[in-house]
SEMI-198434 format. One record per residue: x, y, z of N, C-alpha, C, O in turn; residue in three letters; residue number from 1. Coordinates in steps of 0.05 Angstrom, whole numbers, always signed. Atoms other than C-alpha are relative to their C-alpha. Layout:
{drenfi {X, Y, Z}, {X, Y, Z}, {X, Y, Z}, {X, Y, Z}, "ALA", NUM},
...
% end
This chain:
{drenfi {+21, +15, +9}, {+2107, +1892, +2232}, {-7, -11, +13}, {+7, -24, +28}, "MET", 1},
{drenfi {+6, +25, -23}, {+2060, +1856, +2267}, {-20, -15, -23}, {-36, -6, -40}, "ASN", 2},
{drenfi {+22, +15, +16}, {+2029, +1798, +2237}, {-19, -21, +17}, {-5, -37, +29}, "ILE", 3},
{drenfi {+12, +16, -14}, {+1979, +1758, +2271}, {-21, -15, -20}, {-33, -9, -41}, "ALA", 4},
{drenfi {+9, +32, +27}, {+1950, +1685, +2241}, {-20, -14, +13}, {-16, -39, +11}, "ALA", 5},
{drenfi {+26, +20, -7}, {+1888, +1657, +2272}, {-3, -19, -21}, {-17, -12, -40}, "PRO", 6},
{drenfi {+0, +9, +26}, {+1899, +1601, +2224}, {-34, -17, +5}, {-45, -26, -16}, "SER", 7},
{drenfi {+30, +14, -1}, {+1825, +1567, +2249}, {-24, +18, -10}, {-47, +13, -16}, "PRO", 8},
{drenfi {+23, -21, +14}, {+1793, +1631, +2224}, {+9, +1, -26}, {-6, +11, -42}, "LEU", 9},
{drenfi {+7, +4, +34}, {+1822, +1619, +2156}, {+17, +29, -10}, {+22, +29, -34}, "GLY", 10},
{drenfi {-17, -14, +5}, {+1865, +1686, +2156}, {+23, +12, +10}, {+33, -3, +27}, "HIS", 11},
{drenfi {-17, -15, -17}, {+1916, +1731, +2179}, {-2, +33, -10}, {-10, +40, -32}, "VAL", 12},
{drenfi {-2, -27, -7}, {+1923, +1804, +2192}, {+32, +10, -4}, {+49, -4, +7}, "ARG", 13},
{drenfi {-26, -8, -9}, {+1989, +1843, +2182}, {-4, +29, -2}, {-21, +41, -15}, "VAL", 14},
{drenfi {+6, -32, -12}, {+1999, +1912, +2209}, {+31, +10, -11}, {+52, -1, -3}, "GLU", 15},
{drenfi {-30, -16, +2}, {+2058, +1961, +2176}, {+5, +27, +9}, {-9, +46, +13}, "LEU", 16},
{drenfi {-8, -30, -8}, {+2095, +2013, +2194}, {+5, +17, -17}, {+4, +15, -42}, "GLY", 17},
{drenfi {-8, -30, +18}, {+2114, +2078, +2172}, {+20, -13, -27}, {+14, -16, -50}, "GLN", 18},
{drenfi {-26, +4, +25}, {+2183, +2055, +2133}, {-7, -26, -3}, {+11, -35, -18}, "GLU", 19},
{drenfi {-1, +24, +11}, {+2158, +1980, +2125}, {-22, -9, -28}, {-46, -5, -27}, "GLU", 20},
{drenfi {+19, +4, +20}, {+2131, +1955, +2054}, {+6, -35, +1}, {+24, -49, +10}, "ALA", 21},
{drenfi {-2, +36, +5}, {+2117, +1878, +2038}, {-7, -4, -31}, {-20, +15, -40}, "LEU", 22},
{drenfi {+2, +9, +24}, {+2115, +1845, +1964}, {-27, -32, +8}, {-25, -55, +16}, "GLN", 23},
{drenfi {+14, +27, -6}, {+2055, +1800, +1969}, {-8, -11, -24}, {-20, +3, -40}, "VAL", 24},
{drenfi {-3, +21, +26}, {+2054, +1748, +1915}, {-29, -12, -9}, {-32, -20, -32}, "LEU", 25},
{drenfi {+28, +8, +13}, {+1977, +1728, +1912}, {-9, +27, +8}, {-9, +35, +32}, "HIS", 26},
{drenfi {+10, -23, -7}, {+1951, +1790, +1908}, {-31, -5, +6}, {-38, +13, +21}, "PRO", 27},
{drenfi {+25, +1, +9}, {+1873, +1766, +1899}, {-4, -3, +29}, {-25, +6, +38}, "ARG", 28},
{drenfi {+11, +9, -26}, {+1878, +1739, +1975}, {-1, +12, +20}, {-8, +4, +42}, "SER", 29},
{drenfi {+11, -28, -15}, {+1876, +1813, +2001}, {-27, +1, +5}, {-42, +7, -14}, "ILE", 30},
{drenfi {+31, -5, +5}, {+1807, +1815, +2020}, {-14, +37, +25}, {-36, +47, +28}, "ILE", 31},
{drenfi {-1, -21, -14}, {+1815, +1880, +2067}, {+21, +15, -3}, {+41, +1, -8}, "ALA", 32},
{drenfi {-21, -18, -6}, {+1862, +1939, +2071}, {-14, +29, +6}, {-35, +41, +0}, "PHE", 33},
{drenfi {+11, -25, -12}, {+1864, +1999, +2107}, {+28, +19, +7}, {+48, +15, +21}, "SER", 34},
{drenfi {-24, -14, +11}, {+1908, +2054, +2087}, {-1, +19, -22}, {-21, +19, -37}, "GLY", 35},
{drenfi {+4, -17, +20}, {+1923, +2107, +2041}, {+0, -12, -37}, {+19, -25, -46}, "ALA", 36},
{drenfi {-1, +29, +24}, {+1902, +2073, +1966}, {+26, -1, -18}, {+31, -21, -32}, "PRO", 37},
{drenfi {-23, +5, +1}, {+1970, +2094, +1947}, {+27, -12, +13}, {+51, -9, +9}, "ARG", 38},
{drenfi {-22, +23, -18}, {+2005, +2049, +1991}, {-3, -22, -11}, {+12, -41, -4}, "ASN", 39},
{drenfi {-4, +20, +21}, {+1989, +2004, +1940}, {+7, -3, -21}, {-7, +9, -37}, "ARG", 40},
{drenfi {-3, -1, +24}, {+2019, +1989, +1883}, {+4, -21, -10}, {+22, -33, +3}, "GLU", 41},
{drenfi {+3, +23, +17}, {+2009, +1925, +1829}, {+24, +1, -23}, {+32, +19, -38}, "ASP", 42},
{drenfi {-24, -10, +28}, {+2065, +1911, +1781}, {+5, -30, -7}, {+1, -48, +9}, "LYS", 43},
{drenfi {+3, +29, +7}, {+2077, +1847, +1736}, {+33, -13, +18}, {+54, -4, +28}, "PHE", 44},
{drenfi {-29, +22, -10}, {+2131, +1798, +1761}, {+13, +0, -21}, {+2, +7, -41}, "MET", 45},
{drenfi {-16, +4, +27}, {+2191, +1784, +1713}, {-10, -22, -3}, {-28, -29, +12}, "ASN", 46},
{drenfi {+8, +17, +5}, {+2186, +1724, +1681}, {+2, -23, +12}, {-16, -40, +11}, "ILE", 47},
{drenfi {-13, +26, -17}, {+2226, +1671, +1724}, {-25, +1, +20}, {-39, -19, +24}, "GLY", 48},
{drenfi {+23, +7, -26}, {+2176, +1690, +1783}, {-35, -2, -6}, {-55, -9, +8}, "GLY", 49},
{drenfi {+26, +13, +11}, {+2118, +1683, +1742}, {-6, -23, -3}, {-27, -34, +7}, "ALA", 50},
{drenfi {-6, +30, +5}, {+2140, +1617, +1718}, {-4, -13, +26}, {-25, -26, +32}, "PHE", 51},
{drenfi {+8, +16, -29}, {+2143, +1590, +1785}, {-23, +7, +15}, {-27, -11, +31}, "ARG", 52},
{drenfi {+17, -5, -17}, {+2085, +1620, +1819}, {-26, +1, -19}, {-46, +11, -8}, "LYS", 53},
{drenfi {+19, +3, +23}, {+2037, +1612, +1759}, {-13, +27, +2}, {-36, +26, -5}, "LYS", 54},
{drenfi {+11, -18, -5}, {+2021, +1682, +1772}, {+6, +27, -13}, {+21, +35, +5}, "LYS", 55},
{drenfi {-5, -17, +19}, {+2032, +1746, +1723}, {-1, +27, +26}, {+20, +40, +25}, "TRP", 56},
{drenfi {+6, -30, -27}, {+2012, +1810, +1791}, {+10, -11, +21}, {+6, -33, +29}, "ILE", 57},
{drenfi {-12, +7, -32}, {+2054, +1817, +1856}, {-22, +36, +2}, {-32, +50, -16}, "ARG", 58},
{drenfi {+9, -23, -13}, {+2023, +1878, +1900}, {+25, +5, +20}, {+37, -12, +33}, "SER", 59},
{drenfi {-30, -14, -17}, {+2084, +1930, +1935}, {-26, +6, +27}, {-47, +15, +19}, "ARG", 60},
{drenfi {+18, -19, -16}, {+2043, +1950, +2002}, {+24, +17, +21}, {+42, +8, +35}, "LEU", 61},
{drenfi {-19, -9, -21}, {+2073, +2006, +2039}, {-14, +15, +29}, {-35, +28, +29}, "GLN", 62},
{drenfi {+7, -5, -25}, {+2067, +2021, +2112}, {-4, +38, +1}, {+13, +52, -9}, "GLY", 63},
{drenfi {+8, +16, -30}, {+2033, +2053, +2154}, {-34, -12, -13}, {-46, +4, -28}, "PRO", 64},
{drenfi {+25, +12, +20}, {+1964, +2010, +2125}, {+3, -29, +18}, {+24, -35, +30}, "ALA", 65},
{drenfi {-1, +22, +1}, {+1947, +1946, +2142}, {-22, -13, -12}, {-39, +0, -24}, "SER", 66},
{drenfi {+10, +12, +19}, {+1913, +1889, +2111}, {-12, -25, +5}, {-9, -30, +29}, "PHE", 67},
{drenfi {+16, +31, -18}, {+1873, +1818, +2123}, {+4, -14, -31}, {-2, -4, -53}, "VAL", 68},
{drenfi {-10, +15, +21}, {+1898, +1763, +2076}, {-27, -28, -4}, {-22, -47, +11}, "MET", 69},
{drenfi {+16, +29, -8}, {+1842, +1704, +2072}, {+21, -29, -13}, {+39, -31, -30}, "GLY", 70},
{drenfi {-23, +22, +9}, {+1873, +1636, +2068}, {-21, -22, -3}, {-44, -19, +5}, "LEU", 71},
{drenfi {+18, +15, +13}, {+1845, +1568, +2036}, {-2, -15, +34}, {+11, -15, +55}, "PRO", 72},
{drenfi {+14, +12, -28}, {+1806, +1528, +2088}, {+18, -25, -1}, {+20, -39, -21}, "ALA", 73},
{drenfi {-17, +20, -7}, {+1860, +1479, +2126}, {+35, +11, -7}, {+56, -2, -8}, "GLY", 74},
{drenfi {-25, -6, +5}, {+1914, +1521, +2111}, {+9, +21, +18}, {-5, +41, +19}, "TYR", 75},
{drenfi {-8, -21, -10}, {+1959, +1562, +2156}, {+19, +14, -7}, {+34, +4, -24}, "SER", 76},
{drenfi {-16, -21, +13}, {+2002, +1628, +2147}, {+26, +0, +26}, {+16, +4, +48}, "LEU", 77},
{drenfi {-18, -4, -20}, {+2078, +1628, +2193}, {+19, +25, -10}, {+37, +20, -26}, "VAL", 78},
{drenfi {-16, -22, -6}, {+2112, +1687, +2195}, {+42, -14, +3}, {+52, -18, +25}, "PRO", 79},
{drenfi {-32, +10, -1}, {+2195, +1661, +2181}, {+26, +29, -2}, {+35, +41, -21}, "ILE", 80},
{drenfi {-17, -24, +8}, {+2242, +1717, +2196}, {+34, -19, -7}, {+45, -37, +5}, "GLU", 81},
{drenfi {-17, +20, +11}, {+2304, +1696, +2147}, {+26, +26, +5}, {+21, +50, +5}, "VAL", 82},
{drenfi {-17, -12, -8}, {+2370, +1726, +2164}, {+16, +9, -26}, {+10, -1, -48}, "PRO", 83},
{drenfi {-19, +0, +33}, {+2425, +1752, +2108}, {+24, -20, +3}, {+40, -27, +20}, "GLU", 84},
{drenfi {-17, +25, -4}, {+2456, +1703, +2085}, {-20, -19, -5}, {-14, -37, -20}, "GLY", 85},
{drenfi {+15, +31, -13}, {+2398, +1652, +2102}, {+0, -14, -22}, {-1, -2, -43}, "GLY", 86},
{drenfi {-10, +24, +6}, {+2410, +1579, +2075}, {-21, -5, -7}, {-18, -23, -22}, "SER", 87},
{drenfi {+23, +25, +1}, {+2344, +1553, +2068}, {-19, +4, -24}, {-31, +25, -28}, "LEU", 88},
{drenfi {+4, +7, +30}, {+2321, +1528, +1999}, {-40, +0, +2}, {-54, -11, +19}, "LEU", 89},
{drenfi {+29, +4, -17}, {+2245, +1540, +1996}, {-20, -11, -31}, {-10, -8, -54}, "PHE", 90},
{drenfi {+28, +16, +19}, {+2183, +1506, +1949}, {-13, +29, -1}, {-29, +38, +17}, "ASP", 91},
{drenfi {+13, -26, +2}, {+2167, +1579, +1918}, {-31, +1, -1}, {-41, +23, +3}, "PHE", 92},
{drenfi {+34, -1, -7}, {+2086, +1559, +1919}, {-8, +5, +28}, {-32, +9, +32}, "ARG", 93},
{drenfi {+8, +2, -19}, {+2092, +1563, +1992}, {+5, +36, +12}, {+2, +41, +36}, "HIS", 94},
{drenfi {-1, -17, -6}, {+2105, +1633, +1996}, {-18, +24, -13}, {-19, +30, -37}, "ILE", 95},
{drenfi {+19, -15, +8}, {+2054, +1683, +1999}, {+8, +37, +9}, {-8, +56, +7}, "MET", 96},
{drenfi {-8, -26, -11}, {+2089, +1747, +2025}, {+36, -2, +1}, {+49, -23, -1}, "PHE", 97},
{drenfi {-34, +2, -1}, {+2171, +1773, +2029}, {-3, +37, +14}, {-20, +54, +10}, "LEU", 98},
{drenfi {-9, -29, -8}, {+2196, +1840, +2061}, {+10, +10, -27}, {+17, +1, -49}, "SER", 99},
{drenfi {-13, -24, +37}, {+2217, +1895, +2006}, {+22, +0, -13}, {+28, -1, -37}, "ASP", 100},
{drenfi {-35, -4, +1}, {+2286, +1899, +2014}, {+10, -35, -7}, {+31, -38, -19}, "ASP", 101},
{drenfi {-5, +33, +1}, {+2289, +1813, +2012}, {+19, -1, -33}, {+18, +14, -52}, "MET", 102},
{drenfi {-17, +9, +31}, {+2336, +1785, +1952}, {-6, -39, +2}, {-6, -56, +20}, "THR", 103},
{drenfi {-2, +32, +6}, {+2328, +1714, +1925}, {+20, -14, -24}, {+29, +1, -41}, "PHE", 104},
{drenfi {-12, +10, +29}, {+2365, +1668, +1871}, {-14, -25, +1}, {-32, -31, +17}, "LYS", 105},
{drenfi {+17, +26, +15}, {+2343, +1605, +1840}, {+21, -18, +5}, {+45, -13, +5}, "SER", 106},
{drenfi {-27, +19, +0}, {+2378, +1541, +1849}, {-14, -28, -9}, {-29, -41, +5}, "LYS", 107},
{drenfi {+13, +17, +11}, {+2360, +1488, +1800}, {+10, -36, +9}, {+32, -47, +8}, "VAL", 108},
{drenfi {-4, +30, -4}, {+2349, +1413, +1818}, {+10, -16, -11}, {+11, -14, -35}, "MET", 109},
{drenfi {-17, +22, +21}, {+2388, +1353, +1796}, {-29, -9, -20}, {-52, -2, -18}, "ARG", 110},
{drenfi {+25, +6, +28}, {+2344, +1324, +1732}, {-11, -19, +7}, {-34, -23, -1}, "LEU", 111},
{drenfi {+19, +24, +2}, {+2330, +1256, +1761}, {-15, +9, +36}, {-21, -11, +48}, "LYS", 112},
{drenfi {+15, -8, -24}, {+2296, +1289, +1830}, {-18, +22, -10}, {-39, +26, +3}, "THR", 113},
{drenfi {+22, -26, +12}, {+2260, +1354, +1784}, {-15, -28, -17}, {-37, -21, -27}, "ALA", 114},
{drenfi {+16, +17, +23}, {+2234, +1283, +1738}, {-20, -11, +24}, {-44, -11, +20}, "TRP", 115},
{drenfi {+24, +13, -17}, {+2199, +1251, +1801}, {-10, +25, +29}, {-28, +19, +44}, "ILE", 116},
{drenfi {+14, -22, -12}, {+2184, +1317, +1843}, {-22, +15, -14}, {-43, +24, -4}, "THR", 117},
{drenfi {+7, -18, +12}, {+2164, +1352, +1784}, {+6, +23, +16}, {-13, +36, +22}, "ARG", 118},
{drenfi {+1, -28, -11}, {+2198, +1414, +1821}, {+30, +4, -4}, {+48, -4, +10}, "GLU", 119},
{drenfi {-22, -6, +10}, {+2252, +1443, +1778}, {+26, +18, +12}, {+50, +17, +7}, "LEU", 120},
{drenfi {-7, -23, -10}, {+2268, +1503, +1818}, {-5, +4, +37}, {-25, +8, +50}, "ILE", 121},
{drenfi {+9, -8, -32}, {+2281, +1511, +1895}, {+11, +35, +1}, {+26, +47, -14}, "ARG", 122},
{drenfi {-12, -36, +1}, {+2289, +1592, +1920}, {+17, +4, +27}, {+11, -3, +50}, "ILE", 123},
{drenfi {-24, -8, -26}, {+2344, +1612, +1968}, {-13, +37, +10}, {-14, +53, -9}, "GLN", 124},
{drenfi {+4, -21, -9}, {+2321, +1677, +2007}, {+19, +3, +17}, {+27, -14, +33}, "PHE", 125},
{drenfi {-18, -15, -20}, {+2369, +1731, +2038}, {-7, +26, +16}, {-10, +48, +5}, "SER", 126},
{drenfi {+14, -22, -5}, {+2345, +1775, +2089}, {+18, +29, +1}, {+29, +41, -17}, "GLY", 127},
{drenfi {+20, +9, -18}, {+2343, +1804, +2140}, {-30, +11, -11}, {-33, +32, -25}, "PRO", 128},
{drenfi {+26, -18, +10}, {+2265, +1814, +2128}, {-16, -35, +10}, {-2, -52, +21}, "GLY", 129},
{drenfi {+25, +19, -14}, {+2202, +1755, +2147}, {-5, -7, -38}, {-2, +7, -58}, "THR", 130},
{drenfi {+24, +20, +25}, {+2165, +1708, +2089}, {-16, -9, +17}, {-12, -20, +39}, "LEU", 131},
{drenfi {+29, +16, -17}, {+2095, +1692, +2109}, {+4, -24, -24}, {+6, -21, -48}, "GLY", 132},
{drenfi {+0, +25, +12}, {+2098, +1618, +2090}, {-32, -12, +8}, {-44, -13, +29}, "VAL", 133},
{drenfi {+17, +15, -11}, {+2040, +1580, +2074}, {-5, -24, +0}, {+6, -33, -21}, "LEU", 134},
{drenfi {-3, +33, -6}, {+2024, +1502, +2096}, {-23, -13, -3}, {-41, +1, +7}, "SER", 135},
{drenfi {+14, +20, -9}, {+1981, +1452, +2095}, {+6, -11, +27}, {+26, -23, +32}, "VAL", 136},
{drenfi {+1, +2, -18}, {+1956, +1449, +2166}, {+31, +13, +16}, {+46, +27, +4}, "GLY", 137},
{drenfi {-31, -25, -7}, {+2021, +1478, +2216}, {+22, -7, -11}, {+27, -28, -23}, "ASP", 138},
{drenfi {-30, -3, +14}, {+2087, +1489, +2196}, {+23, -22, +17}, {+31, -3, +31}, "LEU", 139},
{drenfi {-13, +10, -20}, {+2134, +1441, +2240}, {+38, -3, -4}, {+45, -18, -22}, "ALA", 140},
{drenfi {-24, -2, +3}, {+2211, +1448, +2244}, {+15, -27, +15}, {+11, -36, +38}, "VAL", 141},
{drenfi {-20, +32, -4}, {+2259, +1383, +2250}, {+32, +12, -5}, {+38, +22, -27}, "ILE", 142},
{drenfi {-31, +2, +0}, {+2335, +1391, +2262}, {+9, -20, -12}, {+2, -42, -3}, "GLN", 143},
{drenfi {-9, +25, +15}, {+2372, +1347, +2211}, {+28, -7, +16}, {+37, +9, +33}, "LEU", 144},
{drenfi {-26, +15, -9}, {+2435, +1309, +2233}, {+18, -19, -14}, {+12, -41, -23}, "ASP", 145},
{drenfi {-26, +12, +23}, {+2501, +1289, +2195}, {-5, -38, -7}, {-2, -51, -28}, "GLN", 146},
{drenfi {-2, +36, +4}, {+2491, +1211, +2209}, {-32, -5, +5}, {-35, -18, -15}, "GLU", 147},
{drenfi {+22, +7, +10}, {+2419, +1200, +2213}, {-15, +6, -20}, {-15, +30, -27}, "THR", 148},
{drenfi {+27, -14, +27}, {+2365, +1208, +2156}, {-12, +11, +11}, {-13, +4, +35}, "PRO", 149},
{drenfi {+28, -6, +1}, {+2309, +1245, +2159}, {-14, -3, -27}, {-8, +12, -46}, "LEU", 150},
{drenfi {+18, +2, +12}, {+2258, +1221, +2119}, {-27, +12, -5}, {-43, +6, +12}, "PHE", 151},
{drenfi {+18, -18, +4}, {+2207, +1264, +2094}, {-20, +0, -29}, {-14, +3, -53}, "VAL", 152},
{drenfi {+18, -3, +21}, {+2146, +1263, +2057}, {-1, +15, -25}, {+0, +40, -21}, "ASP", 153},
{drenfi {-17, -16, +24}, {+2162, +1287, +1981}, {-24, +22, -6}, {-22, +34, -27}, "LYS", 154},
{drenfi {+15, -12, +10}, {+2094, +1328, +1985}, {-8, +22, +28}, {-23, +41, +32}, "GLY", 155},
{drenfi {+3, -18, -22}, {+2102, +1352, +2050}, {+26, +25, +1}, {+18, +47, +8}, "ALA", 156},
{drenfi {-23, -14, +1}, {+2177, +1387, +2045}, {-11, +25, -2}, {-30, +28, -17}, "LEU", 157},
{drenfi {+6, -26, +9}, {+2172, +1461, +2049}, {+28, +14, -4}, {+28, +34, -19}, "VAL", 158},
{drenfi {-19, -8, -4}, {+2241, +1477, +2060}, {+25, -18, +11}, {+23, -34, +29}, "ALA", 159},
{drenfi {-21, +14, -11}, {+2314, +1454, +2067}, {+17, +10, +4}, {+15, +31, -8}, "TYR", 160},
{drenfi {-17, -11, +3}, {+2381, +1472, +2087}, {+20, -3, -33}, {+26, -26, -40}, "PRO", 161},
{drenfi {-16, +0, +21}, {+2423, +1487, +2018}, {+26, -20, -1}, {+31, -31, -23}, "ASP", 162},
{drenfi {-18, +14, +0}, {+2482, +1450, +2041}, {-11, -28, +13}, {+6, -39, +27}, "ASN", 163},
{drenfi {+6, +25, -16}, {+2446, +1387, +2069}, {-3, -17, -29}, {-8, -8, -51}, "ALA", 164},
{drenfi {+6, +15, +23}, {+2442, +1324, +2027}, {-23, -18, +5}, {-32, -30, +24}, "SER", 165},
{drenfi {+29, +8, +3}, {+2384, +1302, +2000}, {+2, -13, -33}, {+17, -8, -52}, "ILE", 166},
{drenfi {-2, +24, +27}, {+2362, +1243, +1945}, {-22, -12, +18}, {-26, -15, +43}, "GLN", 167},
{drenfi {+27, +11, -4}, {+2296, +1213, +1936}, {-3, -31, -1}, {-3, -45, -21}, "LEU", 168},
{drenfi {+5, +28, -10}, {+2283, +1144, +1976}, {-24, -15, +8}, {-45, -5, +2}, "SER", 169},
{drenfi {+20, +10, -16}, {+2238, +1101, +2011}, {+1, -14, +27}, {+25, -20, +24}, "VAL", 170},
{drenfi {-22, +23, -18}, {+2257, +1057, +2074}, {-24, -14, +21}, {-48, -11, +20}, "TYR", 171},
{drenfi {+15, +21, -19}, {+2230, +1010, +2129}, {+1, -29, -20}, {+16, -27, -40}, "GLY", 172},
{drenfi {+1, +22, +9}, {+2218, +939, +2104}, {-9, -5, -27}, {-11, +17, -39}, "ASN", 173},
{drenfi {+7, +8, +26}, {+2195, +908, +2037}, {-25, +15, -8}, {-28, +32, -25}, "SER", 174},
{drenfi {+26, -9, -6}, {+2118, +918, +2057}, {-5, +33, -9}, {-17, +43, -28}, "LEU", 175},
{drenfi {+2, -25, -8}, {+2129, +990, +2082}, {+8, +18, -31}, {-5, +38, -35}, "ALA", 176},
{drenfi {-12, -7, +18}, {+2166, +1010, +2018}, {-13, +5, -16}, {-16, +28, -25}, "SER", 177},
{drenfi {+23, +7, +23}, {+2117, +986, +1973}, {-20, +13, +12}, {-39, +15, -4}, "GLN", 178},
{drenfi {+36, -15, -4}, {+2058, +1022, +2004}, {+11, +30, +15}, {+2, +38, +37}, "HIS", 179},
{drenfi {-1, -24, -5}, {+2088, +1090, +2011}, {+6, +19, -16}, {+17, +13, -37}, "MET", 180},
{drenfi {-12, -13, +19}, {+2100, +1151, +1981}, {+28, +9, +0}, {+41, +13, +21}, "ASN", 181},
{drenfi {-34, -13, +7}, {+2171, +1177, +1947}, {+4, +17, +26}, {-9, +37, +31}, "VAL", 182},
{drenfi {-3, -21, -13}, {+2206, +1201, +2007}, {+30, +22, -9}, {+47, +18, -26}, "GLN", 183},
{drenfi {-29, -15, +1}, {+2264, +1258, +2014}, {+20, -2, +20}, {+17, +12, +40}, "TRP", 184},
{drenfi {-21, +12, -18}, {+2326, +1229, +2051}, {+7, +23, +7}, {+6, +36, -14}, "GLU", 185},
{drenfi {-19, -20, -2}, {+2361, +1291, +2084}, {+17, -14, +18}, {+11, -35, +28}, "LEU", 186},
{drenfi {-27, -4, -17}, {+2430, +1297, +2124}, {+2, +27, -2}, {-9, +43, -17}, "ARG", 187},
{drenfi {-12, -28, -2}, {+2467, +1356, +2150}, {-6, +19, +20}, {-3, +9, +42}, "GLY", 188},
{drenfi {-6, -17, -29}, {+2462, +1415, +2200}, {-20, +18, -8}, {-17, +29, -30}, "LYS", 189},
{drenfi {+9, -28, +7}, {+2408, +1466, +2200}, {-33, -15, +4}, {-38, -39, +8}, "GLY", 190},
{drenfi {+34, +2, -9}, {+2321, +1471, +2209}, {-8, -20, -30}, {+4, -16, -50}, "PRO", 191},
{drenfi {+23, +4, +29}, {+2273, +1431, +2151}, {-29, +10, +10}, {-38, +5, +32}, "VAL", 192},
{drenfi {+26, -11, -5}, {+2207, +1462, +2151}, {-26, -19, -8}, {-35, -19, -31}, "LEU", 193},
{drenfi {+29, +17, +15}, {+2146, +1416, +2141}, {-27, +0, +5}, {-35, -4, +28}, "ILE", 194},
{drenfi {+24, -6, -12}, {+2077, +1425, +2135}, {-14, -35, +2}, {-8, -56, -8}, "GLN", 195},
{drenfi {+3, +23, -21}, {+2035, +1377, +2182}, {-27, -10, -16}, {-35, -32, -8}, "THR", 196},
{drenfi {+30, +6, +11}, {+1967, +1370, +2138}, {-1, -29, -4}, {+17, -39, -18}, "GLY", 197},
{drenfi {-1, +31, +5}, {+1953, +1299, +2136}, {+1, -9, -27}, {-15, +2, -43}, "SER", 198},
{drenfi {-1, +2, +25}, {+1974, +1266, +2073}, {-12, -33, -12}, {-4, -47, -31}, "ARG", 199},
{drenfi {+10, +27, +2}, {+1932, +1202, +2077}, {-26, +7, -13}, {-29, +26, +2}, "ASP", 200},
{drenfi {+19, -15, +13}, {+1865, +1224, +2034}, {-23, -18, +14}, {-44, -6, +17}, "SER", 201},
{drenfi {+19, +10, -12}, {+1822, +1165, +2070}, {+1, -6, +26}, {-12, -22, +39}, "GLY", 202},
{drenfi {+1, -6, -35}, {+1844, +1186, +2141}, {-28, +14, +9}, {-44, +6, +26}, "LEU", 203},
{drenfi {+30, -16, -17}, {+1785, +1234, +2154}, {-20, -20, -8}, {-35, -24, +11}, "GLU", 204},
{drenfi {+26, +14, +4}, {+1730, +1183, +2115}, {-3, -22, +27}, {-22, -28, +41}, "SER", 205},
{drenfi {+3, +24, -23}, {+1756, +1126, +2163}, {-7, +10, +31}, {-19, -5, +46}, "ARG", 206},
{drenfi {+1, +2, -20}, {+1756, +1159, +2223}, {-32, +16, +11}, {-42, +15, +34}, "LEU", 207},
{drenfi {+27, -5, -11}, {+1686, +1196, +2220}, {-22, -21, -14}, {-46, -18, -18}, "SER", 208},
{drenfi {+27, +23, +11}, {+1657, +1129, +2189}, {-18, -10, +24}, {-2, -24, +37}, "ASP", 209},
{drenfi {+15, +10, -23}, {+1604, +1109, +2247}, {+4, -23, -8}, {+25, -29, +3}, "GLU", 210},
{drenfi {-2, +39, -1}, {+1604, +1030, +2227}, {-29, -2, -10}, {-47, +14, -14}, "GLY", 211},
{drenfi {+26, +5, +15}, {+1554, +990, +2198}, {-17, -6, +33}, {-37, +5, +43}, "TRP", 212},
{drenfi {+15, +1, -28}, {+1531, +971, +2266}, {-23, +20, +10}, {-47, +17, +16}, "PHE", 213},
{drenfi {+25, -16, -10}, {+1502, +1029, +2284}, {-11, +15, -20}, {-31, +29, -16}, "LYS", 214},
{drenfi {+25, -14, +17}, {+1477, +1055, +2221}, {-26, -17, +1}, {-48, -8, +5}, "ARG", 215},
{drenfi {+21, +30, +1}, {+1437, +980, +2218}, {-25, +6, +23}, {-50, +2, +21}, "LEU", 216},
{drenfi {+30, -4, -25}, {+1400, +1004, +2292}, {-13, +25, -11}, {-37, +27, -12}, "LEU", 217},
{drenfi {+15, -21, +17}, {+1386, +1065, +2257}, {-23, -13, -8}, {-44, -18, +3}, "ARG", 218},
{drenfi {+26, +10, +15}, {+1346, +1039, +2211}, {-11, -18, +16}, {-29, -3, +23}, "GLU", 219},
{drenfi {+14, +29, -4}, {+1316, +973, +2241}, {-15, +11, +29}, {-36, -1, +32}, "VAL", 220},
{drenfi {+9, +2, -18}, {+1298, +1000, +2309}, {-17, +30, -6}, {-10, +49, -18}, "LEU", 221},
{drenfi {+20, -16, -3}, {+1230, +1041, +2323}, {+14, +31, +8}, {+30, +34, +27}, "PRO", 222},
{drenfi {-15, -33, -6}, {+1251, +1124, +2320}, {+30, +1, +5}, {+42, +16, +20}, "PHE", 223},
{drenfi {-32, +2, -3}, {+1325, +1099, +2310}, {+16, +26, -11}, {+39, +33, -6}, "GLY", 224},
{drenfi {-12, -26, +9}, {+1338, +1161, +2276}, {+7, +19, +17}, {+29, +31, +17}, "SER", 225},
{drenfi {+2, -15, -16}, {+1320, +1200, +2327}, {+14, +3, +29}, {+16, +23, +43}, "VAL", 226},
{drenfi {-4, -2, -24}, {+1348, +1170, +2385}, {+28, -5, +2}, {+41, +3, +21}, "TYR", 227},
{drenfi {-31, +9, +7}, {+1418, +1143, +2363}, {+10, +24, -22}, {+0, +34, -42}, "ILE", 228},
{drenfi {-22, -27, +8}, {+1468, +1198, +2343}, {+29, -7, -14}, {+45, +11, -19}, "LYS", 229},
% end
């Protein structure tokens, strides 16, 4: 399998060999397919999968074939190799595709955690195989520590180890804790996957703000709109 994901271009290209197959969980994202028509087979998802993904149809694509998937603006897709007995718990909404022979099981979150995060279930995949993981911005990997806690914005956490200690928290002094989103506090061993797209909705507007003085000069000076950019 060959996966090329030039994220600035907003798409990913996947090439499948003769014996390779993928389960694509967002079939409408497939914008081009090269291969025998019979190499694509759409099926209804089971009730659990449909509930978690809010999708009813999945596609099985068989090689030899290649296809292109369109990505939402600002998103990237990263292939993750999952070993047999993989320990990472994923937010199922981030999974675009998985190798055909992979298995997975559900892990129910604690009621208190599910109430705050609106996340009832995480999914544990077992390989060997490949997951196509969709994230806002790039996907960062941070290793956990048993003693030093890692705090992650609740909207940025894509996956974490099944054996990690995890709870909801805030951190810093009183001013910091009053003006931040709820955080996941994690301890343990293994990697944590985090989507790095900006969580500050006002950051882009502040960075692009040219300032009142520049706008004033453009309006007051003759031909200001021409010479002042």
